N, C-alpha and C positions, 0 to 999 in steps of 0.2 A: 631624057629616062622615059617616058611615058605619062600617059596621067593615074596610073591604076598605084594608088600611094601605098597601098599593102599589099604585096605578091603572093606573101605565103597568105593568105586568105583564101580559104577553098570553098566551094558554093556543096552547101551538105544537106541540100533536098535529095531525098529516096535513102541516103546513104546511114546504115542500120547503125548501133553502135555496137560494140562487141560486148558479148553476153558470157561475161564471166560463170556464170552460172551454167549456161551450157559447156562452159569448156569443161568445168570439172565435170560434169555429168558425165560427159565423153570420157573425159580420164577415169574415172571411174569405173566407164562401161569394158575401155581398153582394157586395166589393170585385172579385170574381171575374164575378159576372153584370156588374157595371155598368161596368168594365171592360171588358168582351166586348161591351154596349150600345154603349159610347161607343168604340170603335172601329168598329164597324158601322155605327153612325148617327152619328157625328161626325166621324170621323176618327181619324187616328193622335196628333194632340193632343188629343184627348178621352177615348181610352181609357189615355193617358199622365198626363191629369189626376188622373182618377181613383184610377187605381193610387198616382198619388204624393200624392195627396189620403189612400189607404188605407194608404200607408206612416206617413204622419204622425200617423193614427190610433193606430195601433199602437203606433206609440213615445212617443205622450200618454198611450194606459191604462198602459203599463208604467211610466213615468213618476209617473205618477198613484200608480199602486199600490206602488211603492219607498217616493215621500215621502212617501204616508198611511203604511205601515207603519214608516217612521221618525220620523215625528211620537208613533206609540201607541207607542213604544217604551218600557219602565218607564226607564229610561238615560238619555232625551232631554230633561231635564228641566233638564238646565245647558246644551243649546245651541236650546233652542224658536227664539229668536229667527233663527238661523243657519237653521235646519230650516226657517221659514216662510218665510225668504229665499229660499231654493230652491223651497218650493211654490209660490209666485208667481211665478219666474223664467220655468216652465215656461210660463205666460202670455203672457211678454216675448217669449220664445224663438221661440213658436208662431208669434205675430204676425208678429214676425221675416222667419220665412221665409214667411208670406204675403204681407206688403209687400213683398219681394225678387219673387218670382209675379207680383207686381199689376204693380207698376214695371218690371220685367222683360217683359210680355208672354208669357212662355218654355211658360206653358200658361193654358185658360181658369180662371180664378177660377170661373164655377162647377162645372165638372168638377172642381176641387179642392177646392171647400168640398163638394159631394156625396160625394168619398172620403171626406172629414174627419169625417162626418155618417156614416158606417157604424155607432161604436159607438152611437148614438144608436138609429138604426135597429135595431141588434140588439139593444139593450134592450127593446124596444118590444117585437118578435117574438118575444125570450125571455120578456117578460111573458104575452104571448097566448099563447104555447105551454103556460104553466102555470095561465095561469086556464082556458081550457079543457080540461088535462088531469086538472087536479083537478074537474071538474065530473063526470066521467064516472068 
């Protein structure tokens, strides 16, 4: 095969670790900007919808971080099934909240989904920021 016994090892000189606080700051800024745009162009319910989706995005982020940390902790071997169930419960809970918003029509679903997507947008912005910062 070759002399390299560990082909998955990557030389990470110059590679910056992902900044979770940077992602959270970008998320907050995007949610604030989206809410302001929603209030300005879509009305009160659009602004509240983006804000509500943004709050769900933060809840989802912290819930994911907590459950992932718990799954990978050294003493979690005995309770892996329970931890995996809690990890999957996050999807059911978010789905139930979104279903409730949809069925009641309390907020525009598109606005809530845009707010919920703040994490994905923040990761893309952080990635682009890291790419362009590393080229100069």
